[in-house]
N, CA, C and O atoms as a Tripos MOL2 file, in Angstrom:
@<TRIPOS>MOLECULE
protein
  300   299    75     0     0
PROTEIN
NO_CHARGES

@<TRIPOS>ATOM
      1 N          26.9670   -3.9420    0.4150 N.3       1 SER1
      2 CA         25.5140   -3.9030    0.2110 C.3       1 SER1
      3 C          24.8520   -3.5330   -1.2090 C.2       1 SER1
      4 O          23.7120   -3.7300   -1.6300 O.2       1 SER1
      5 N          25.9980   -2.9170   -1.8040 N.am      2 GLU2
      6 CA         25.5660   -2.5720   -3.5790 C.3       2 GLU2
      7 C          25.6210   -4.4400   -3.5410 C.2       2 GLU2
      8 O          24.7450   -5.0320   -2.9090 O.2       2 GLU2
      9 N          26.3260   -4.9420   -4.0100 N.am      3 ARG3
     10 CA         26.3620   -6.2950   -4.5620 C.3       3 ARG3
     11 C          25.3750   -7.0320   -3.5260 C.2       3 ARG3
     12 O          24.6000   -7.6810   -4.2290 O.2       3 ARG3
     13 N          25.0470   -7.2270   -2.1370 N.am      4 LEU4
     14 CA         23.5780   -7.9940   -2.1130 C.3       4 LEU4
     15 C          21.9390   -7.0430   -2.2250 C.2       4 LEU4
     16 O          20.7810   -7.3930   -2.0010 O.2       4 LEU4
     17 N          22.4040   -6.0480   -2.5670 N.am      5 GLY5
     18 CA         21.1270   -5.3320   -2.7450 C.3       5 GLY5
     19 C          20.2570   -4.7930   -1.3470 C.2       5 GLY5
     20 O          19.0410   -4.6030   -1.3680 O.2       5 GLY5
     21 N          20.9590   -4.6250   -0.3650 N.am      6 ILE6
     22 CA         20.3340   -4.1100    1.1550 C.3       6 ILE6
     23 C          21.0100   -2.7010    0.9310 C.2       6 ILE6
     24 O          21.9500   -2.4170    0.1890 O.2       6 ILE6
     25 N          20.0920   -1.6970    1.9830 N.am      7 PRO7
     26 CA         20.8330   -0.7840    1.8320 C.3       7 PRO7
     27 C          21.3660   -0.9590    3.1470 C.2       7 PRO7
     28 O          21.1460   -1.7810    4.0360 O.2       7 PRO7
     29 N          22.6010    0.6480    2.9700 N.am      8 LEU8
     30 CA         23.3530    0.6220    3.8080 C.3       8 LEU8
     31 C          23.5270    1.7630    4.9750 C.2       8 LEU8
     32 O          23.2980    2.8650    4.4770 O.2       8 LEU8
     33 N          23.8200    1.8440    6.2050 N.am      9 MET9
     34 CA         23.3000    2.9300    7.0420 C.3       9 MET9
     35 C          24.9430    2.9230    7.6050 C.2       9 MET9
     36 O          25.3840    2.2360    8.5270 O.2       9 MET9
     37 N          25.5480    3.7140    6.9200 N.am     10 ARG10
     38 CA         26.8860    3.9460    7.6710 C.3      10 ARG10
     39 C          26.9350    4.9210    9.2380 C.2      10 ARG10
     40 O          26.6100    6.0410    9.6320 O.2      10 ARG10
     41 N          27.4230    3.9430    9.6500 N.am     11 ILE11
     42 CA         27.2680    4.4200   11.6360 C.3      11 ILE11
     43 C          28.8620    4.1280   12.2600 C.2      11 ILE11
     44 O          29.4780    3.0840   12.0470 O.2      11 ILE11
     45 N          29.3160    5.1380   12.9730 N.am     12 GLY12
     46 CA         30.2430    4.7520   13.8190 C.3      12 GLY12
     47 C          31.6240    5.6400   13.2020 C.2      12 GLY12
     48 O          31.5850    6.1810   12.0970 O.2      12 GLY12
     49 N          32.5380    5.6770   13.8830 N.am     13 PHE13
     50 CA         33.5480    6.4280   13.4200 C.3      13 PHE13
     51 C          34.8730    5.6670   12.7340 C.2      13 PHE13
     52 O          34.9420    4.4500   12.9050 O.2      13 PHE13
     53 N          35.8960    6.3130   11.9870 N.am     14 PRO14
     54 CA         35.3620    7.9170   11.0120 C.3      14 PRO14
     55 C          34.6980    6.8380    9.5620 C.2      14 PRO14
     56 O          34.9040    5.7190    9.0920 O.2      14 PRO14
     57 N          33.6050    8.3250    9.2440 N.am     15 VAL15
     58 CA         32.9630    7.4130    7.8900 C.3      15 VAL15
     59 C          33.2340    9.0290    7.2100 C.2      15 VAL15
     60 O          32.7940   10.0930    7.6450 O.2      15 VAL15
     61 N          34.3230    8.7410    5.7040 N.am     16 PHE16
     62 CA         34.8630    9.3980    5.4700 C.3      16 PHE16
     63 C          34.6590    9.7510    4.0060 C.2      16 PHE16
     64 O          35.4280   10.3770    3.2770 O.2      16 PHE16
     65 N          33.1150    9.0690    3.6290 N.am     17 ASP17
     66 CA         32.0840    9.5410    2.3640 C.3      17 ASP17
     67 C          30.8510   10.0770    2.9390 C.2      17 ASP17
     68 O          29.8710    9.8590    2.2260 O.2      17 ASP17
     69 N          30.6430   10.6310    3.8780 N.am     18 ARG18
     70 CA         29.6640   11.4280    4.2390 C.3      18 ARG18
     71 C          30.0530   13.1500    4.7830 C.2      18 ARG18
     72 O          31.1680   13.5920    5.0600 O.2      18 ARG18
     73 N          29.0280   13.7080    4.8050 N.am     19 LEU19
     74 CA         29.9010   15.0220    5.0450 C.3      19 LEU19
     75 C          29.0230   15.2840    6.6230 C.2      19 LEU19
     76 O          27.8160   15.0880    6.7720 O.2      19 LEU19
     77 N          30.0210   15.7870    7.7400 N.am     20 GLY20
     78 CA         29.0700   16.3410    8.8790 C.3      20 GLY20
     79 C          28.9460   15.1960    9.6430 C.2      20 GLY20
     80 O          28.5610   15.3310   10.8040 O.2      20 GLY20
     81 N          29.2500   13.8640    9.1250 N.am     21 SER21
     82 CA         28.8550   12.6170    9.7800 C.3      21 SER21
     83 C          29.5090   12.5930   11.6410 C.2      21 SER21
     84 O          29.0150   12.0690   12.6390 O.2      21 SER21
     85 N          30.8110   13.4230   11.4580 N.am     22 GLN22
     86 CA         31.3360   13.4270   12.9210 C.3      22 GLN22
     87 C          30.9830   14.0350   14.1890 C.2      22 GLN22
     88 O          31.3370   13.9600   15.3660 O.2      22 GLN22
     89 N          29.6580   15.0350   13.0730 N.am     23 HIS23
     90 CA         28.9220   15.7030   14.2070 C.3      23 HIS23
     91 C          28.0370   15.2970   14.2740 C.2      23 HIS23
     92 O          27.2990   15.9910   14.9740 O.2      23 HIS23
     93 N          27.4000   14.0950   13.7540 N.am     24 LYS24
     94 CA         25.7770   14.1940   14.4540 C.3      24 LYS24
     95 C          26.0660   13.0410   15.6600 C.2      24 LYS24
     96 O          26.8960   12.1330   15.6830 O.2      24 LYS24
     97 N          24.9510   13.4810   16.7460 N.am     25 LEU25
     98 CA         24.9800   12.8790   17.8850 C.3      25 LEU25
     99 C          24.3030   11.5640   17.6560 C.2      25 LEU25
    100 O          23.3700   11.3640   16.8770 O.2      25 LEU25
    101 N          25.0460   10.4670   18.6380 N.am     26 ALA26
    102 CA         24.2030    8.9390   18.1960 C.3      26 ALA26
    103 C          24.4790    8.5530   19.7000 C.2      26 ALA26
    104 O          24.7850    7.3660   19.8150 O.2      26 ALA26
    105 N          24.4450    9.2610   20.8800 N.am     27 ILE27
    106 CA         23.9860    8.5100   22.1400 C.3      27 ILE27
    107 C          22.7100    9.4360   22.6250 C.2      27 ILE27
    108 O          22.0420   10.2790   22.0260 O.2      27 ILE27
    109 N          22.6500    8.8170   24.2240 N.am     28 LEU28
    110 CA         21.3510    9.1740   24.8750 C.3      28 LEU28
    111 C          20.1600    9.6920   24.0250 C.2      28 LEU28
    112 O          20.4870    9.1980   22.9460 O.2      28 LEU28
    113 N          19.4310   10.1070   23.8680 N.am     29 TYR29
    114 CA         17.8460   10.8260   24.3140 C.3      29 TYR29
    115 C          17.8220   10.7660   22.1460 C.2      29 TYR29
    116 O          17.5050    9.8710   21.3620 O.2      29 TYR29
    117 N          18.3740   12.3240   21.9280 N.am     30 GLN30
    118 CA         18.7110   12.2920   20.5670 C.3      30 GLN30
    119 C          19.1020   12.0880   19.7450 C.2      30 GLN30
    120 O          18.7500   12.4060   18.6090 O.2      30 GLN30
    121 N          20.1740   11.3340   20.1910 N.am     31 GLY31
    122 CA         21.1040   10.2430   19.2940 C.3      31 GLY31
    123 C          20.3350    8.5770   18.6810 C.2      31 GLY31
    124 O          20.4640    7.9410   17.6340 O.2      31 GLY31
    125 N          19.3890    8.3180   20.1770 N.am     32 THR32
    126 CA         18.1510    7.0820   19.5730 C.3      32 THR32
    127 C          17.4140    7.7960   18.9970 C.2      32 THR32
    128 O          17.2000    7.2380   17.9210 O.2      32 THR32
    129 N          16.8530    8.7480   19.0420 N.am     33 ARG33
    130 CA         15.6830    9.6170   18.2220 C.3      33 ARG33
    131 C          16.1250    9.2100   16.6300 C.2      33 ARG33
    132 O          15.8080    8.4070   15.7530 O.2      33 ARG33
    133 N          16.9670   10.1950   16.8440 N.am     34 ASP34
    134 CA         17.9720   10.6040   15.0500 C.3      34 ASP34
    135 C          18.4430    8.6320   14.5090 C.2      34 ASP34
    136 O          18.5560    8.0640   13.4230 O.2      34 ASP34
    137 N          18.5550    8.2860   15.6610 N.am     35 LEU35
    138 CA         18.5220    6.3290   14.8390 C.3      35 LEU35
    139 C          17.7130    5.8090   14.8240 C.2      35 LEU35
    140 O          17.8460    4.8120   14.1140 O.2      35 LEU35
    141 N          16.7350    5.9040   15.2820 N.am     36 ILE36
    142 CA         15.2710    5.2550   14.6190 C.3      36 ILE36
    143 C          14.5850    5.9160   13.8210 C.2      36 ILE36
    144 O          13.6320    5.2680   13.3880 O.2      36 ILE36
    145 N          14.7150    7.5900   13.1960 N.am     37 PHE37
    146 CA         14.5950    7.9720   12.4760 C.3      37 PHE37
    147 C          15.2300    8.2310   10.7970 C.2      37 PHE37
    148 O          14.8320    8.8010    9.7820 O.2      37 PHE37
    149 N          16.3860    7.4780   11.1980 N.am     38 GLU38
    150 CA         17.0750    7.4470   10.1250 C.3      38 GLU38
    151 C          17.2370    5.3970    9.6240 C.2      38 GLU38
    152 O          17.6870    4.9910    8.5520 O.2      38 GLU38
    153 N          16.8140    4.6740   10.5650 N.am     39 VAL39
    154 CA         16.3240    3.9360    9.9240 C.3      39 VAL39
    155 C          15.1890    3.6890    9.6430 C.2      39 VAL39
    156 O          15.3670    2.9830    8.6500 O.2      39 VAL39
    157 N          13.9580    3.7550    9.8020 N.am     40 ALA40
    158 CA         12.9530    4.1350    9.1150 C.3      40 ALA40
    159 C          12.6790    4.9070    7.8350 C.2      40 ALA40
    160 O          12.0170    4.4570    6.8990 O.2      40 ALA40
    161 N          13.2500    6.1180    7.8740 N.am     41 ASN41
    162 CA         13.5190    6.6150    6.2300 C.3      41 ASN41
    163 C          14.7850    5.2720    5.3470 C.2      41 ASN41
    164 O          14.7740    5.2150    4.1170 O.2      41 ASN41
    165 N          15.5050    4.5700    5.9600 N.am     42 ILE42
    166 CA         16.0990    3.9100    4.6630 C.3      42 ILE42
    167 C          15.0260    2.7560    4.4860 C.2      42 ILE42
    168 O          15.0800    2.1950    3.3920 O.2      42 ILE42
    169 N          13.6040    2.0900    5.7900 N.am     43 PHE43
    170 CA         12.9710    1.0030    5.2900 C.3      43 PHE43
    171 C          11.5860    2.0680    4.0400 C.2      43 PHE43
    172 O          11.3050    1.7830    2.8760 O.2      43 PHE43
    173 N          11.1830    2.9130    4.6530 N.am     44 GLN44
    174 CA         10.3850    3.6070    3.5200 C.3      44 GLN44
    175 C          11.5740    3.8180    1.7320 C.2      44 GLN44
    176 O          11.3260    3.9510    0.5340 O.2      44 GLN44
    177 N          12.6160    3.7450    2.4490 N.am     45 ALA45
    178 CA         12.7920    5.0120    0.7450 C.3      45 ALA45
    179 C          13.1510    3.7350   -0.1080 C.2      45 ALA45
    180 O          13.3540    3.9240   -1.3070 O.2      45 ALA45
    181 N          13.2760    2.1030    0.5240 N.am     46 ASN46
    182 CA         13.4420    0.8700   -0.3200 C.3      46 ASN46
    183 C          12.1550   -0.0680    0.2120 C.2      46 ASN46
    184 O          12.3100   -1.2720    0.4160 O.2      46 ASN46
    185 N          11.2050    0.4320    0.3610 N.am     47 GLN47
    186 CA          9.5490   -0.1730    0.2720 C.3      47 GLN47
    187 C           9.8310   -0.2810   -1.0970 C.2      47 GLN47
    188 O          10.3710    0.3960   -1.9720 O.2      47 GLN47
    189 N           8.9200   -2.0780   -0.9020 N.am     48 HIS48
    190 CA          8.6140   -2.5610   -2.1080 C.3      48 HIS48
    191 C           6.2540   -2.8160   -2.1080 C.2      48 HIS48
    192 O           5.3480   -3.2500   -1.3960 O.2      48 HIS48
    193 N           6.4160   -2.3730   -3.0130 N.am     49 ALA49
    194 CA          4.7080   -2.0940   -2.9590 C.3      49 ALA49
    195 C           4.5470   -3.5090   -3.9490 C.2      49 ALA49
    196 O           5.0620   -3.9270   -4.9860 O.2      49 ALA49
    197 N           3.3260   -4.0520   -2.7930 N.am     50 PRO50
    198 CA          2.7320   -5.3700   -3.5090 C.3      50 PRO50
    199 C           2.3240   -5.3390   -4.8600 C.2      50 PRO50
    200 O           2.0430   -4.1710   -5.1280 O.2      50 PRO50
    201 N           2.1270   -6.2240   -6.0350 N.am     51 THR51
    202 CA          1.9910   -5.5210   -7.0430 C.3      51 THR51
    203 C           0.5100   -6.2600   -6.9570 C.2      51 THR51
    204 O           0.2630   -6.9540   -5.9710 O.2      51 THR51
    205 N          -0.4540   -6.1000   -7.9950 N.am     52 PRO52
    206 CA         -2.0980   -6.6740   -7.5330 C.3      52 PRO52
    207 C          -2.0150   -8.8350   -8.4120 C.2      52 PRO52
    208 O          -2.9310   -9.6580   -8.4130 O.2      52 PRO52
    209 N          -1.1260   -8.9340   -8.7650 N.am     53 GLU53
    210 CA         -1.0100  -10.5640   -9.0400 C.3      53 GLU53
    211 C          -0.2240  -10.6410   -7.7510 C.2      53 GLU53
    212 O           0.5030  -11.0020   -8.6760 O.2      53 GLU53
    213 N           0.1610  -10.6660   -7.0160 N.am     54 ALA54
    214 CA          0.7120  -10.8300   -6.2990 C.3      54 ALA54
    215 C           0.1000  -10.5670   -4.1150 C.2      54 ALA54
    216 O           0.6050  -10.7010   -3.0010 O.2      54 ALA54
    217 N          -0.8710  -10.2610   -4.5730 N.am     55 LEU55
    218 CA         -2.5860  -10.0560   -3.8320 C.3      55 LEU55
    219 C          -3.3250  -11.0690   -3.9390 C.2      55 LEU55
    220 O          -3.8410  -11.6960   -3.0140 O.2      55 LEU55
    221 N          -3.4310  -11.3280   -5.4060 N.am     56 ASP56
    222 CA         -4.6160  -12.6560   -5.6390 C.3      56 ASP56
    223 C          -3.9190  -14.0950   -5.1420 C.2      56 ASP56
    224 O          -2.8710  -14.6700   -5.4370 O.2      56 ASP56
    225 N          -5.0610  -14.3920   -4.2150 N.am     57 PRO57
    226 CA         -4.3420  -15.4970   -3.1570 C.3      57 PRO57
    227 C          -4.9410  -16.8790   -4.0000 C.2      57 PRO57
    228 O          -4.5900  -17.9790   -3.5730 O.2      57 PRO57
    229 N          -5.7230  -16.8190   -5.0360 N.am     58 LEU58
    230 CA         -5.9160  -17.9430   -6.1190 C.3      58 LEU58
    231 C          -5.2070  -18.2050   -7.4730 C.2      58 LEU58
    232 O          -5.4150  -19.1620   -8.2180 O.2      58 LEU58
    233 N          -4.1810  -17.0080   -7.6920 N.am     59 ARG59
    234 CA         -3.1700  -17.4570   -9.0210 C.3      59 ARG59
    235 C          -1.9560  -18.1680   -8.5700 C.2      59 ARG59
    236 O          -1.3450  -18.0900   -7.5040 O.2      59 ARG59
    237 N          -1.7120  -19.0050   -9.8170 N.am     60 ASN60
    238 CA         -0.3900  -19.4700   -9.6610 C.3      60 ASN60
    239 C          -0.4510  -21.3050   -8.7250 C.2      60 ASN60
    240 O           0.4430  -22.1460   -8.6390 O.2      60 ASN60
    241 N          -1.6780  -21.3260   -8.2590 N.am     61 ARG61
    242 CA         -1.9780  -22.2230   -7.3630 C.3      61 ARG61
    243 C          -2.2370  -23.9340   -7.9230 C.2      61 ARG61
    244 O          -3.1680  -24.7160   -7.7270 O.2      61 ARG61
    245 N          -1.3300  -24.0180   -8.4620 N.am     62 GLU62
    246 CA         -0.8160  -25.1320   -9.1620 C.3      62 GLU62
    247 C           0.3090  -25.9440   -8.1140 C.2      62 GLU62
    248 O           1.4510  -25.5810   -7.8320 O.2      62 GLU62
    249 N          -0.4470  -27.1860   -7.6400 N.am     63 ILE63
    250 CA          0.6500  -28.2630   -7.1200 C.3      63 ILE63
    251 C           1.4860  -28.8910   -7.7850 C.2      63 ILE63
    252 O           0.9990  -29.7790   -8.4840 O.2      63 ILE63
    253 N           3.1170  -28.7020   -7.8560 N.am     64 SER64
    254 CA          3.9180  -29.4950   -8.5360 C.3      64 SER64
    255 C           4.3720  -30.7570   -7.5070 C.2      64 SER64
    256 O           5.0840  -31.7250   -7.7770 O.2      64 SER64
    257 N           3.9310  -30.5240   -6.6530 N.am     65 ASP65
    258 CA          4.9150  -31.5300   -5.9130 C.3      65 ASP65
    259 C           3.9110  -33.1810   -6.1450 C.2      65 ASP65
    260 O           2.7910  -33.4040   -5.6840 O.2      65 ASP65
    261 N           4.6040  -33.9420   -6.8300 N.am     66 GLU66
    262 CA          4.2930  -35.4990   -6.6450 C.3      66 GLU66
    263 C           3.5050  -36.4490   -5.7840 C.2      66 GLU66
    264 O           2.7700  -37.3790   -6.1190 O.2      66 GLU66
    265 N           3.9780  -35.7950   -4.0760 N.am     67 ARG67
    266 CA          3.1020  -36.4820   -3.4280 C.3      67 ARG67
    267 C           2.1100  -36.2440   -2.7630 C.2      67 ARG67
    268 O           1.8720  -36.6910   -1.6410 O.2      67 ARG67
    269 N           1.0470  -35.0800   -3.7850 N.am     68 CYS68
    270 CA          0.2810  -34.7680   -3.5510 C.3      68 CYS68
    271 C          -0.5890  -34.9410   -4.3410 C.2      68 CYS68
    272 O          -1.7190  -34.4540   -4.3760 O.2      68 CYS68
    273 N          -0.0330  -35.7330   -5.0920 N.am     69 SER69
    274 CA         -0.6060  -36.3060   -6.6220 C.3      69 SER69
    275 C          -1.5100  -37.6280   -6.7150 C.2      69 SER69
    276 O          -0.8360  -38.6560   -6.6520 O.2      69 SER69
    277 N          -2.7840  -37.8070   -6.8390 N.am     70 PRO70
    278 CA         -3.0490  -38.9270   -7.0780 C.3      70 PRO70
    279 C          -2.6060  -40.1520   -7.4990 C.2      70 PRO70
    280 O          -2.0470  -40.0960   -8.5940 O.2      70 PRO70
    281 N          -2.6890  -41.6850   -6.8000 N.am     71 PRO71
    282 CA         -1.4640  -42.3860   -7.5210 C.3      71 PRO71
    283 C          -2.0620  -42.7680   -9.0880 C.2      71 PRO71
    284 O          -3.1890  -42.7220   -9.5820 O.2      71 PRO71
    285 N          -1.2450  -43.0100   -9.4020 N.am     72 LEU72
    286 CA         -1.7520  -43.6890  -11.2930 C.3      72 LEU72
    287 C          -2.4040  -44.5220  -11.3710 C.2      72 LEU72
    288 O          -2.1850  -45.0590  -10.2850 O.2      72 LEU72
    289 N          -3.3670  -45.3390  -12.0260 N.am     73 ALA73
    290 CA         -3.9340  -46.3080  -11.8930 C.3      73 ALA73
    291 C          -2.7200  -47.5730  -12.5530 C.2      73 ALA73
    292 O          -1.6730  -47.1860  -13.0720 O.2      73 ALA73
    293 N          -2.9700  -48.6940  -12.4630 N.am     74 GLY74
    294 CA         -2.1980  -50.1750  -12.3300 C.3      74 GLY74
    295 C          -0.9740  -50.0740  -11.7520 C.2      74 GLY74
    296 O          -0.0560  -50.7820  -12.1650 O.2      74 GLY74
    297 N          -0.7310  -48.9080  -10.3990 N.am     75 GLN75
    298 CA          0.4770  -48.9620  -10.3170 C.3      75 GLN75
    299 C           0.3860  -49.6000   -8.6470 C.2      75 GLN75
    300 O           1.4190  -49.8560   -8.0270 O.2      75 GLN75
@<TRIPOS>BOND
     1     1     2 1
     2     2     3 1
     3     3     4 2
     4     3     5 am
     5     5     6 1
     6     6     7 1
     7     7     8 2
     8     7     9 am
     9     9    10 1
    10    10    11 1
    11    11    12 2
    12    11    13 am
    13    13    14 1
    14    14    15 1
    15    15    16 2
    16    15    17 am
    17    17    18 1
    18    18    19 1
    19    19    20 2
    20    19    21 am
    21    21    22 1
    22    22    23 1
    23    23    24 2
    24    23    25 am
    25    25    26 1
    26    26    27 1
    27    27    28 2
    28    27    29 am
    29    29    30 1
    30    30    31 1
    31    31    32 2
    32    31    33 am
    33    33    34 1
    34    34    35 1
    35    35    36 2
    36    35    37 am
    37    37    38 1
    38    38    39 1
    39    39    40 2
    40    39    41 am
    41    41    42 1
    42    42    43 1
    43    43    44 2
    44    43    45 am
    45    45    46 1
    46    46    47 1
    47    47    48 2
    48    47    49 am
    49    49    50 1
    50    50    51 1
    51    51    52 2
    52    51    53 am
    53    53    54 1
    54    54    55 1
    55    55    56 2
    56    55    57 am
    57    57    58 1
    58    58    59 1
    59    59    60 2
    60    59    61 am
    61    61    62 1
    62    62    63 1
    63    63    64 2
    64    63    65 am
    65    65    66 1
    66    66    67 1
    67    67    68 2
    68    67    69 am
    69    69    70 1
    70    70    71 1
    71    71    72 2
    72    71    73 am
    73    73    74 1
    74    74    75 1
    75    75    76 2
    76    75    77 am
    77    77    78 1
    78    78    79 1
    79    79    80 2
    80    79    81 am
    81    81    82 1
    82    82    83 1
    83    83    84 2
    84    83    85 am
    85    85    86 1
    86    86    87 1
    87    87    88 2
    88    87    89 am
    89    89    90 1
    90    90    91 1
    91    91    92 2
    92    91    93 am
    93    93    94 1
    94    94    95 1
    95    95    96 2
    96    95    97 am
    97    97    98 1
    98    98    99 1
    99    99   100 2
   100    99   101 am
   101   101   102 1
   102   102   103 1
   103   103   104 2
   104   103   105 am
   105   105   106 1
   106   106   107 1
   107   107   108 2
   108   107   109 am
   109   109   110 1
   110   110   111 1
   111   111   112 2
   112   111   113 am
   113   113   114 1
   114   114   115 1
   115   115   116 2
   116   115   117 am
   117   117   118 1
   118   118   119 1
   119   119   120 2
   120   119   121 am
   121   121   122 1
   122   122   123 1
   123   123   124 2
   124   123   125 am
   125   125   126 1
   126   126   127 1
   127   127   128 2
   128   127   129 am
   129   129   130 1
   130   130   131 1
   131   131   132 2
   132   131   133 am
   133   133   134 1
   134   134   135 1
   135   135   136 2
   136   135   137 am
   137   137   138 1
   138   138   139 1
   139   139   140 2
   140   139   141 am
   141   141   142 1
   142   142   143 1
   143   143   144 2
   144   143   145 am
   145   145   146 1
   146   146   147 1
   147   147   148 2
   148   147   149 am
   149   149   150 1
   150   150   151 1
   151   151   152 2
   152   151   153 am
   153   153   154 1
   154   154   155 1
   155   155   156 2
   156   155   157 am
   157   157   158 1
   158   158   159 1
   159   159   160 2
   160   159   161 am
   161   161   162 1
   162   162   163 1
   163   163   164 2
   164   163   165 am
   165   165   166 1
   166   166   167 1
   167   167   168 2
   168   167   169 am
   169   169   170 1
   170   170   171 1
   171   171   172 2
   172   171   173 am
   173   173   174 1
   174   174   175 1
   175   175   176 2
   176   175   177 am
   177   177   178 1
   178   178   179 1
   179   179   180 2
   180   179   181 am
   181   181   182 1
   182   182   183 1
   183   183   184 2
   184   183   185 am
   185   185   186 1
   186   186   187 1
   187   187   188 2
   188   187   189 am
   189   189   190 1
   190   190   191 1
   191   191   192 2
   192   191   193 am
   193   193   194 1
   194   194   195 1
   195   195   196 2
   196   195   197 am
   197   197   198 1
   198   198   199 1
   199   199   200 2
   200   199   201 am
   201   201   202 1
   202   202   203 1
   203   203   204 2
   204   203   205 am
   205   205   206 1
   206   206   207 1
   207   207   208 2
   208   207   209 am
   209   209   210 1
   210   210   211 1
   211   211   212 2
   212   211   213 am
   213   213   214 1
   214   214   215 1
   215   215   216 2
   216   215   217 am
   217   217   218 1
   218   218   219 1
   219   219   220 2
   220   219   221 am
   221   221   222 1
   222   222   223 1
   223   223   224 2
   224   223   225 am
   225   225   226 1
   226   226   227 1
   227   227   228 2
   228   227   229 am
   229   229   230 1
   230   230   231 1
   231   231   232 2
   232   231   233 am
   233   233   234 1
   234   234   235 1
   235   235   236 2
   236   235   237 am
   237   237   238 1
   238   238   239 1
   239   239   240 2
   240   239   241 am
   241   241   242 1
   242   242   243 1
   243   243   244 2
   244   243   245 am
   245   245   246 1
   246   246   247 1
   247   247   248 2
   248   247   249 am
   249   249   250 1
   250   250   251 1
   251   251   252 2
   252   251   253 am
   253   253   254 1
   254   254   255 1
   255   255   256 2
   256   255   257 am
   257   257   258 1
   258   258   259 1
   259   259   260 2
   260   259   261 am
   261   261   262 1
   262   262   263 1
   263   263   264 2
   264   263   265 am
   265   265   266 1
   266   266   267 1
   267   267   268 2
   268   267   269 am
   269   269   270 1
   270   270   271 1
   271   271   272 2
   272   271   273 am
   273   273   274 1
   274   274   275 1
   275   275   276 2
   276   275   277 am
   277   277   278 1
   278   278   279 1
   279   279   280 2
   280   279   281 am
   281   281   282 1
   282   282   283 1
   283   283   284 2
   284   283   285 am
   285   285   286 1
   286   286   287 1
   287   287   288 2
   288   287   289 am
   289   289   290 1
   290   290   291 1
   291   291   292 2
   292   291   293 am
   293   293   294 1
   294   294   295 1
   295   295   296 2
   296   295   297 am
   297   297   298 1
   298   298   299 1
   299   299   300 2
@<TRIPOS>SUBSTRUCTURE
     1 SER1         2 RESIDUE 1 A SER
     2 GLU2         6 RESIDUE 1 A GLU
     3 ARG3        10 RESIDUE 1 A ARG
     4 LEU4        14 RESIDUE 1 A LEU
     5 GLY5        18 RESIDUE 1 A GLY
     6 ILE6        22 RESIDUE 1 A ILE
     7 PRO7        26 RESIDUE 1 A PRO
     8 LEU8        30 RESIDUE 1 A LEU
     9 MET9        34 RESIDUE 1 A MET
    10 ARG10       38 RESIDUE 1 A ARG
    11 ILE11       42 RESIDUE 1 A ILE
    12 GLY12       46 RESIDUE 1 A GLY
    13 PHE13       50 RESIDUE 1 A PHE
    14 PRO14       54 RESIDUE 1 A PRO
    15 VAL15       58 RESIDUE 1 A VAL
    16 PHE16       62 RESIDUE 1 A PHE
    17 ASP17       66 RESIDUE 1 A ASP
    18 ARG18       70 RESIDUE 1 A ARG
    19 LEU19       74 RESIDUE 1 A LEU
    20 GLY20       78 RESIDUE 1 A GLY
    21 SER21       82 RESIDUE 1 A SER
    22 GLN22       86 RESIDUE 1 A GLN
    23 HIS23       90 RESIDUE 1 A HIS
    24 LYS24       94 RESIDUE 1 A LYS
    25 LEU25       98 RESIDUE 1 A LEU
    26 ALA26      102 RESIDUE 1 A ALA
    27 ILE27      106 RESIDUE 1 A ILE
    28 LEU28      110 RESIDUE 1 A LEU
    29 TYR29      114 RESIDUE 1 A TYR
    30 GLN30      118 RESIDUE 1 A GLN
    31 GLY31      122 RESIDUE 1 A GLY
    32 THR32      126 RESIDUE 1 A THR
    33 ARG33      130 RESIDUE 1 A ARG
    34 ASP34      134 RESIDUE 1 A ASP
    35 LEU35      138 RESIDUE 1 A LEU
    36 ILE36      142 RESIDUE 1 A ILE
    37 PHE37      146 RESIDUE 1 A PHE
    38 GLU38      150 RESIDUE 1 A GLU
    39 VAL39      154 RESIDUE 1 A VAL
    40 ALA40      158 RESIDUE 1 A ALA
    41 ASN41      162 RESIDUE 1 A ASN
    42 ILE42      166 RESIDUE 1 A ILE
    43 PHE43      170 RESIDUE 1 A PHE
    44 GLN44      174 RESIDUE 1 A GLN
    45 ALA45      178 RESIDUE 1 A ALA
    46 ASN46      182 RESIDUE 1 A ASN
    47 GLN47      186 RESIDUE 1 A GLN
    48 HIS48      190 RESIDUE 1 A HIS
    49 ALA49      194 RESIDUE 1 A ALA
    50 PRO50      198 RESIDUE 1 A PRO
    51 THR51      202 RESIDUE 1 A THR
    52 PRO52      206 RESIDUE 1 A PRO
    53 GLU53      210 RESIDUE 1 A GLU
    54 ALA54      214 RESIDUE 1 A ALA
    55 LEU55      218 RESIDUE 1 A LEU
    56 ASP56      222 RESIDUE 1 A ASP
    57 PRO57      226 RESIDUE 1 A PRO
    58 LEU58      230 RESIDUE 1 A LEU
    59 ARG59      234 RESIDUE 1 A ARG
    60 ASN60      238 RESIDUE 1 A ASN
    61 ARG61      242 RESIDUE 1 A ARG
    62 GLU62      246 RESIDUE 1 A GLU
    63 ILE63      250 RESIDUE 1 A ILE
    64 SER64      254 RESIDUE 1 A SER
    65 ASP65      258 RESIDUE 1 A ASP
    66 GLU66      262 RESIDUE 1 A GLU
    67 ARG67      266 RESIDUE 1 A ARG
    68 CYS68      270 RESIDUE 1 A CYS
    69 SER69      274 RESIDUE 1 A SER
    70 PRO70      278 RESIDUE 1 A PRO
    71 PRO71      282 RESIDUE 1 A PRO
    72 LEU72      286 RESIDUE 1 A LEU
    73 ALA73      290 RESIDUE 1 A ALA
    74 GLY74      294 RESIDUE 1 A GLY
    75 GLN75      298 RESIDUE 1 A GLN
């Protein structure tokens, strides 16, 4: 996950680099609830806020595709 730049969620057995992971409940209602909370926290920790430049729909609207340009005179 480090090489790809994506967050890693350790789940399953055995997990050697986290203390107490063997005591974490992963089934039934409480396990599902805790899984949802953990996934939501991972998304919040890696949230990318848009910059004002990315929100401007009129910025960088140059068309570089040759099919969209008008034909040249004499061709």
